[in-house]
KOLGUMAR-820344 format. One record per residue (C-alpha): residue number from 1; residue in three letters; z negated, x, y negated. Coordinates in pm, 1 decimal, m for minus. Each point is the difference from the previous one (the first is absolute). Layout:
KOLGUMAR-820344
   num   residu          Z          X          Y
   NUM      Ala          Z          X          Y
...
//
This chain:
KOLGUMAR-820344
   num   residu          Z          X          Y
     1      Met    m3587.4     m306.1     2687.9
     2      Thr      215.3      m15.5     m315.7
     3      Asp      314.8     m199.4      m27.4
     4      Gln      317.7      199.1      m14.5
     5      Pro      269.1     m106.7     m239.0
     6      Ser      291.9     m177.7      155.3
     7      Pro      317.2      205.3       m4.0
     8      Val      264.0     m107.1     m246.0
     9      Arg      270.2     m170.1      208.5
    10      Pro      363.8       96.3      m28.5
    11      Ser      208.6     m189.0     m246.6
    12      Pro      131.1     m326.7      125.9
    13      Val      329.2       73.1     m188.5
    14      Ser      272.4      152.4      204.5
    15      Ala      330.1      148.5     m119.6
    16      Thr      349.7      m64.8      152.2
    17      Val      122.5      333.4     m142.8
    18      Asp      m57.8      354.8      121.7
    19      Phe     m125.2      187.0     m318.7
    20      Asp       76.9      341.1      173.2
    21      Ala      363.5      m78.4       80.3
    22      Asp      286.5      144.7     m212.5
    23      Gly      246.3     m242.3     m148.6
    24      Val      m28.4     m339.5     m168.7
    25      Gln     m207.0     m282.3      164.0
    26      His      m61.8     m350.8     m112.5
    27      Gly     m280.9     m194.5      157.4
    28      Phe     m340.5     m163.7      m60.7
    29      Leu     m368.7       54.6      m14.1
    30      Lys     m132.5     m291.5      218.5
    31      Leu     m339.3     m154.4      m38.3
    32      Pro      m91.7     m263.3      248.6
    33      Ile     m121.1     m327.8     m148.5
    34      Ser      m91.2     m346.5      125.8
    35      Thr       49.3     m290.3     m233.1
    36      Asp       58.4     m372.2       13.3
    37      Glu      378.0       67.2      m37.6
    38      Ser       17.6      286.7      255.0
    39      Ala     m271.5       34.3      271.3
    40      Trp      140.0      333.8      108.8
    41      Gly      162.8      127.1     m314.1
    42      Ala       27.2      320.8     m195.9
    43      Val       27.8      115.7     m356.2
    44      Met      323.3      194.7      m11.0
    45      Ile       m1.3      265.0     m278.4
    46      Pro      341.4      166.2      m42.7
    47      Val        5.5      382.9       15.3
    48      Thr      278.2      257.5      m12.1
    49      Val      m50.0      363.9      101.4
    50      Val      257.3      261.6     m110.1
    51      Arg      m68.6      348.4      156.3
    52      Asn      192.2      321.6        2.7
    53      Gly     m187.2      287.7      153.8
    54      Glu     m304.1      169.7     m141.5
    55      Gly     m122.2      m49.4     m350.0
    56      Pro     m233.8     m228.1     m205.3
    57      Thr      m61.7     m358.4       56.9
    58      Ala       26.3     m255.7     m281.8
    59      Leu     m150.2     m352.9       44.1
    60      Leu      171.1     m250.0     m233.4
    61      Thr     m155.9     m343.3      m24.1
    62      Gly       75.5     m320.8     m188.9
    63      Gly     m135.4     m350.6       29.3
    64      Asn     m363.2      112.7       m9.9
    65      His       m8.0     m313.0     m216.2
    66      Gly      247.3     m260.5      103.1
    67      Asp      122.5     m108.4     m347.5
    68      Glu       95.8      346.6     m121.3
    69      Tyr      378.7       30.1       62.0
    70      Glu      124.2      329.1     m131.4
    71      Gly     m163.3      188.9      290.0
    72      Ile       92.1     m247.5      265.7
    73      Thr      365.8      m20.3     m115.8
    74      Ser       54.5      371.4      m55.1
    75      Leu     m148.5       99.7      340.1
    76      Leu      201.5     m266.9      186.2
    77      Lys      310.5      153.1     m159.5
    78      Leu     m107.4      354.0       76.8
    79      Ser      m69.1      m92.8      362.3
    80      Ser      368.4      m89.3       51.4
    81      Thr      148.5      297.0     m183.7
    82      Leu     m211.4      305.4       61.5
    83      Lys      152.7      222.2      277.7
    84      Ala     m167.8      256.5      217.9
    85      Glu      231.4      279.4     m125.2
    86      Asp     m123.1      m75.3     m346.9
    87      Val     m356.0       75.5       88.1
    88      Thr     m202.9      315.5       76.4
    89      Gly     m309.6     m116.1      183.2
    90      Arg      m90.3     m370.5       36.9
    91      Val        4.5     m309.8     m221.1
    92      Ile     m196.7     m304.4      104.9
    93      Ile      108.1     m309.0     m191.0
    94      Val     m212.1     m319.9        3.9
    95      Pro      151.5     m238.9     m252.3
    96      Cys     m237.6     m298.2       73.7
    97      Met     m337.3      162.9       67.3
    98      Asn     m191.3     m339.0      m15.3
    99      Thr      280.8     m208.3      165.2
   100      Pro     m199.3     m322.7       m7.6
   101      Ala      m43.8       27.3     m379.3
   102      Val      363.0       88.6      m40.3
   103      Met      113.4     m293.6      196.4
   104      Ala     m226.3     m229.9     m199.6
   105      Gly      113.8      142.5     m330.8
   106      Lys     m356.1       59.3      m90.8
   107      Arg     m223.4      294.7      m96.8
   108      Thr     m218.3      m67.7      296.6
   109      Ser       67.3      m77.2      364.4
   110      Gly      129.0     m339.2       97.7
   111      Leu     m171.1       53.4      327.4
   112      Asp     m360.9       76.8      m94.6
   113      Gly      m10.7       18.4     m376.5
   114      Gly      m54.4      374.5       16.1
   115      Asn       80.3      231.1     m287.1
   116      Met      143.9      307.5      171.2
   117      Asn      m84.9      231.5     m280.4
   118      Arg     m364.5     m101.4       10.2
   119      Ser      m28.1       34.9      378.5
   120      Phe       m1.9      365.6       75.4
   121      Pro      m95.7      191.8      205.1
   122      Gly       33.9     m302.6      204.3
   123      Asp     m151.0     m124.0      326.8
   124      Pro      156.0      m24.8      342.1
   125      Asn     m232.3     m293.6       79.5
   126      Gly       47.1     m178.6     m337.7
   127      Ser      243.6     m238.4     m145.4
   128      Ala      377.7       39.2       41.0
   129      Thr       12.6      177.7     m344.9
   130      Ala     m288.6      230.0       91.5
   131      Gln      171.6       87.9      331.9
   132      Ile      318.2       90.9     m171.7
   133      Ala     m186.8      214.0     m257.1
   134      Asp     m182.7      177.2      287.2
   135      Tyr      330.2       84.1      159.9
   136      Phe      134.5      165.5     m310.9
   137      Thr     m335.3      181.8      m46.7
   138      Arg      m22.5      134.4      347.7
   139      Val      359.2       28.2      105.1
   140      Leu      253.4       26.9     m270.0
   141      Val     m192.4      179.7     m270.1
   142      Pro     m114.5      290.3      228.2
   143      Met      363.7       70.9       94.7
   144      Ser      105.2        5.8     m360.5
   145      Asp       m7.2      271.8     m269.2
   146      Val       99.8     m195.2     m299.1
   147      Val      m31.1     m377.1      m62.6
   148      Leu      181.8     m218.3     m251.1
   149      Asp     m138.4     m359.8      m45.8
   150      Leu      230.0     m216.0     m211.9
   151      His     m169.8     m265.4     m211.4
   152      Ser       88.9     m216.4     m299.1
   153      Gly     m199.3     m271.3     m181.9
   154      Gly       88.1     m290.7      227.8
   155      Arg      m20.1     m356.6     m135.8
   156      Thr     m304.8       53.8     m217.2
   157      Leu       70.6      329.0     m184.4
   158      Asp      280.6      173.6     m190.4
   159      Ile      m24.3      380.2      m14.6
   160      Leu      182.7      289.1     m150.3
   161      Pro      186.2      187.4      273.7
   162      Phe     m201.9      306.1      105.7
   163      Ala      m96.7      220.1      286.4
   164      Ala     m368.0       92.1       33.4
   165      Ser     m249.2      245.2      145.5
   166      His     m375.4        7.3      m16.9
   167      Val     m277.9      235.9      m93.5
   168      Leu     m111.8      169.5      320.4
   169      Asp     m263.8      250.9      101.6
   170      Asp      272.8      229.9      150.5
   171      Lys      185.2      104.7     m312.3
   172      Asn      291.5      144.9      199.3
   173      Gln       45.6     m333.0      165.6
   174      Gln      m32.7     m173.5     m333.7
   175      Gln      264.5      225.2     m160.9
   176      Ala      238.2      m48.7      291.5
   177      Ala      m18.9     m376.4      m41.4
   178      Leu       36.5       14.6     m380.9
   179      Asp      306.3      223.2       41.0
   180      Gly      149.5     m262.2      233.8
   181      Ala      m84.0     m279.6     m236.4
   182      Lys      183.6      177.6     m277.2
   183      Ala      293.2       91.1      228.9
   184      Phe       34.0     m369.8       99.0
   185      Gly      174.2      m23.8     m334.2
   186      Ala     m117.7     m342.7     m126.2
   187      Pro      m28.9      m35.7     m379.9
   188      Tyr     m377.5       52.7       30.2
   189      Ala     m227.4      221.9      205.8
   190      Met     m362.9      m75.2       38.2
   191      Val     m345.4      130.6      108.4
   192      Met     m134.6     m339.0       92.3
   193      Phe     m363.6     m125.7      m12.9
   194      Glu      m53.5     m269.5      265.7
   195      Leu     m263.4     m269.6      m48.2
   196      Asp      m94.0        1.2      365.6
   197      Ala      150.5      294.7      194.9
   198      Glu     m221.2       m9.2      310.5
   199      Lys      217.8     m225.7      214.2
   200      Leu      343.8       98.2     m126.0
   201      Phe      278.5      149.7      209.5
   202      Asp       12.3      272.5     m261.1
   203      Thr     m358.5      105.5       88.6
   204      Ala       55.4      m13.0      375.7
   205      Cys      287.7      236.5      m40.9
   206      Glu     m164.3      235.0     m251.8
   207      Arg     m313.8       34.9      215.0
   208      Gln      218.1      137.4      275.7
   209      Gly      134.7      261.5     m234.6
   210      Lys      344.0     m162.0      m41.5
   211      Val      204.3       21.0     m315.9
   212      Phe       15.9     m353.9     m119.5
   213      Val      212.7     m157.8     m279.1
   214      Ala      m17.6     m360.4      m95.9
   215      Thr      220.9     m203.1     m237.4
   216      Glu        6.8     m305.4     m217.4
   217      Leu      365.2      m89.2      m68.6
   218      Gly       13.0     m334.1     m186.1
   219      Gly     m136.3     m338.4       86.0
   220      Gly       19.4     m375.8      m35.8
   221      Gly       66.9      m47.5      369.7
   222      Thr      364.5      116.8      m15.4
   223      Ser      221.8      305.5      m43.3
   224      Thr      266.5       87.4     m263.3
   225      Pro      294.6      234.3        7.0
   226      Ala     m192.7      238.5     m219.3
   227      Ser     m312.4       m0.9      212.2
   228      Met      200.0       51.4      321.5
   229      Ala      193.1      283.0     m151.5
   230      Ile     m325.6      171.8      m91.2
   231      Thr     m145.9      m61.6      341.7
   232      Glu      297.5      115.6      198.1
   233      Arg       51.0      318.3     m197.6
   234      Gly     m381.5       59.1       23.5
   235      Val      m11.6      m23.7      381.0
   236      Arg      286.9      249.4       30.1
   237      Asn     m166.9      228.9     m254.3
   238      Phe     m328.7      m20.7      201.0
   239      Leu      184.7      111.2      319.6
   240      Ile      177.9      279.7     m180.2
   241      His     m312.1      123.7     m175.0
   242      Tyr     m192.6       39.8      323.0
   243      Gly      278.0      162.4      192.3
   244      Leu      115.7     m281.0      227.6
   245      Val      344.6      m54.0     m151.0
   246      Ala      233.9      258.6     m167.0
   247      Gly       98.0      m36.3     m359.0
   248      Lys     m129.1       21.4     m353.0
   249      Val     m262.7     m232.7     m143.5
   250      Asp      176.1     m243.8     m235.9
   251      Met     m219.0      m44.2     m308.1
   252      Pro       80.9     m271.1     m258.0
   253      Glu      182.7      117.0     m314.4
   254      Ser     m258.7     m181.3     m215.1
   255      Glu     m344.6      138.2      m45.9
   256      Gln     m262.4      m34.5      266.8
   257      Val     m348.0      m94.4     m132.6
   258      Tyr     m307.6      146.7      182.9
   259      Leu     m291.0     m245.8      m19.9
   260      Asp     m365.9       22.5       99.2
   261      Met     m252.0     m271.9       80.9
   262      Pro     m338.4      174.5      m21.9
   263      Asp     m239.1     m290.6       51.5
   264      Ala      m52.1     m377.2       29.4
   265      Ser       31.6      m52.1     m372.7
   266      Cys      378.4        4.4       58.3
   267      Tyr      m27.7     m345.6      150.6
   268      Val      m35.2     m296.1     m235.2
   269      Gln     m134.5     m298.2      204.6
   270      Ser      m32.2     m353.2     m110.4
   271      Gln     m335.5     m166.5      m35.9
   272      His      168.9     m336.4      m61.5
   273      Ser      240.6     m239.7      169.0
   274      Gly      292.7     m145.9     m180.0
   275      Val      356.4       95.7     m124.4
   276      Leu       66.2      365.4      m86.6
   277      Glu      186.6      120.4     m300.6
   278      Leu       86.5      380.4        3.8
   279      Leu       58.9      143.0     m342.9
   280      Val      145.8      328.9      121.3
   281      Ala      275.8       79.8      244.6
   282      Leu        0.4      241.9      289.2
   283      Gly       42.7      350.2     m125.6
   284      Asp     m133.2      m78.3     m346.4
   285      Glu     m255.2      238.7     m149.0
   286      Val     m333.8     m159.4      m78.1
   287      Lys     m311.0      117.6     m186.9
   288      Lys     m366.2      m49.3       94.2
   289      Gly     m131.5     m321.1     m142.0
   290      Gln      350.0     m148.9      m44.4
   291      Thr       34.3     m365.2      100.0
   292      Ile      241.3        3.5      285.9
   293      Ala      m35.6     m358.1      137.2
   294      Tyr     m134.3     m344.3      m44.9
   295      Val     m131.0     m241.8      254.9
   296      Tyr       22.0     m368.6      m90.2
   297      Asp     m223.9     m265.8      148.4
   298      Met      223.1     m268.2      158.2
   299      Thr     m281.0     m250.4       45.2
   300      Arg       m5.6     m103.3     m365.4
   301      Ser      200.9       34.5     m315.9
   302      Gly     m110.8      117.5     m341.3
   303      Thr     m190.4      303.2      132.3
   304      Glu       50.2      366.4     m109.7
   305      Pro      140.2      231.7      275.7
   306      Val     m208.4      290.8      129.4
   307      Ala      129.8      336.5     m117.1
   308      Tyr       16.7      299.4      239.4
   309      Arg       10.7      346.1     m139.7
   310      Ala       90.6      343.6      134.4
   311      Glu     m285.5      217.3       88.5
   312      Arg      206.4      320.4      m37.9
   313      Asp      309.7      142.1     m148.3
   314      Gly      303.5       21.9      224.2
   315      Val      301.0     m191.6      124.8
   316      Leu        5.5     m347.2      162.5
   317      Met      108.5       98.9      359.5
   318      Ala      m73.6     m331.2      176.0
   319      Arg      m63.3     m364.3      m90.3
   320      Arg      m64.4     m327.3      174.5
   321      Ala      338.0     m172.2       73.5
   322      Pro      m99.1     m368.6       15.1
   323      Ala     m131.4     m149.7     m329.0
   324      Leu     m256.6     m196.5      195.1
   325      Ile     m315.1      222.3       25.0
   326      His     m345.4      m37.6      157.1
   327      Met     m328.0      174.3      m56.1
   328      Gly       10.3      338.8      157.9
   329      Asp      378.7       53.3       m9.5
   330      Thr      130.7      320.1     m148.0
   331      Leu      208.7      m96.6     m300.9
   332      Ala       99.6      358.2     m115.6
   333      Val      m28.5      358.9      105.9
   334      Ile        9.1      289.2     m252.7
   335      Ala       72.2      355.5       86.9
   336      Asp      m23.5      329.2     m194.1
   337      Val      312.8      185.4      m86.5
   338      Val      m45.9      362.4      115.9
   339      Glu      350.8      147.0      m37.8
   340      Arg      354.5     m104.9      m48.6
   341      Leu      234.1      191.3      231.7
   342      Asn      374.1       65.5      m19.5
   343      Ala       m7.1     m120.4     m372.1
//
């Protein structure tokens, strides 16, 4: 007699909103937890659903990482302003996807240390982070047509503001996402190479055939008036582009630069610990072999710094934000310039 696999249990997460009801609803995704502080408690993830008849469904998420504030702030604002009569179809807004991380002000969960964007497709029997990821994978993503996941650099990175798609086997799906990334209207649009894509929310969505657009919109663990303006305009452009909101996509008057990250050589990672000195600024053009940074040994004086050089031509599109650096940290990311649009 062979053992039969156990059926996957339903998600332990429940919603206090009706995703099929017209109108505007504000509620929660509730995950039961038991901790020293709350024996019969729950993780309460805010959710807003705005629905107006038949049409596409857009899933908008922020707070996948808890210290990335452009997405969190812009979606909290949108949840209080978007009206049903403005929408054709359905918009699901989750401003604080990993609520325990958001409340802790950290990249990872303050509850179990989980990195939401390295936890997909999730597990209904796993940690709190894995259970939340499982709910998105098996409940929210299947009911969606297009997904926008808003990221920025958090406390440890500073990044040029861009919207991104990925290289996919389905070229129609890939093109639809790239068109959405460009329509977002950030100063940069990107085809992004991920160092480890297997457990990303991006991959969980793309494997279900969904059109997925991600962003990086600043960094340093804060937001600025400029980064918020880019984000809010971009979210509206996204909804207009995919037919959920009426209007015309509002592209920036300045040029939009289309970038490509073809492989892992775009990432410059430190093999030393110490204090980092970047010699180029975000957006600067660099040449292969150019010295772009020094790392200084802080354990003794009188030693020469270690030079780090670019492995390709391109522009500096991301950098480590804190000057303190450790072995393995990414200190710079260089992307190829493919095209300059609207110039």
